[in-house]
C-alpha positions as CSV (number, residue, x, y, z in Angstrom):
1,M,150.6,87.7,154.8
2,R,149.3,89.8,151.9
3,I,146.2,88.9,149.9
4,S,148.3,87.7,146.9
5,A,150.3,85.3,149.2
6,A,147.0,83.9,150.7
7,R,145.5,82.8,147.4
8,A,147.1,79.3,147.6
9,E,145.5,78.8,151.0
10,C,142.1,80.1,150.0
11,P,140.7,77.9,147.3
12,T,137.7,78.8,145.2
13,P,135.0,76.2,144.4
14,P,134.6,74.9,140.8
15,P,132.0,76.9,138.8
16,S,129.4,74.1,139.3
17,R,129.6,74.7,143.1
18,E,130.2,78.4,143.2
19,S,127.8,80.5,145.4
20,T,127.7,84.0,146.8
21,Q,128.4,82.4,150.2
22,A,131.5,80.6,149.0
23,R,132.8,83.6,147.1
24,T,132.3,85.8,150.2
25,L,134.1,83.3,152.4
26,H,137.0,83.2,149.9
27,R,137.3,86.9,150.0
28,A,137.3,87.0,153.8
29,C,140.0,84.3,153.7
30,L,142.2,86.4,151.5
31,I,141.6,89.5,153.7
32,L,142.6,87.7,156.8
33,G,145.7,86.1,155.2
34,G,144.8,82.5,154.9
35,A,142.6,79.6,155.8
36,A,144.1,79.1,159.2
37,Q,143.5,82.7,160.2
38,L,139.9,82.6,159.0
39,A,139.2,79.3,160.7
40,S,140.6,80.7,163.9
41,H,138.5,83.9,163.6
42,L,135.4,81.9,162.9
43,G,136.1,79.3,165.6
44,V,135.8,76.3,163.2
45,P,138.1,73.5,162.3
46,E,140.2,74.3,159.2
47,A,138.9,71.1,157.5
48,T,135.4,72.4,157.8
49,L,136.4,75.8,156.4
50,Q,138.1,74.0,153.4
51,A,134.8,72.1,152.7
52,W,132.9,75.4,152.6
53,L,135.6,77.2,150.5
54,E,135.6,74.4,148.0
55,G,131.8,74.3,147.8
56,R,131.6,70.7,149.1
57,E,129.3,71.8,152.0
58,E,126.8,74.7,152.4
59,V,128.1,77.7,154.3
60,P,126.0,78.2,157.5
61,Q,124.2,81.6,157.6
62,M,126.0,82.8,160.7
63,V,129.4,82.0,159.1
64,F,128.3,83.8,155.9
65,L,127.3,86.8,157.9
66,A,130.7,86.8,159.7
67,A,132.4,86.7,156.4
68,V,130.3,89.6,155.1
69,E,131.3,91.6,158.1
70,I,135.0,90.9,157.4
71,V,134.7,92.0,153.8
72,L,132.7,95.1,154.7
73,L,135.1,96.2,157.4
74,H,138.0,95.7,154.9
75,V,136.2,97.8,152.3
76,D,135.5,100.5,154.9
77,Q,139.1,100.6,156.0
78,S,140.3,100.8,152.4
79,T,138.1,103.7,151.6
80,R,139.2,105.6,154.7
81,S,142.9,105.2,153.8
82,N,142.4,106.8,150.3
């Protein structure tokens, strides 16, 4: 699944609940191709991931760091392919 196709599965929080953690988790969700793939990668229930993505619950630091790693590895791979 490409990033554009994953957008429907990777919600963003409303502006009042937007945070760096939620935005990073959203980007990692897009990179991996959807919420199911990210939840599996993180080893968490999809419902919990949805709560984090929607800003209803705070993203734990270890989850945030895992999402940062996904994003950084994706950026690294993108720059190598250019």
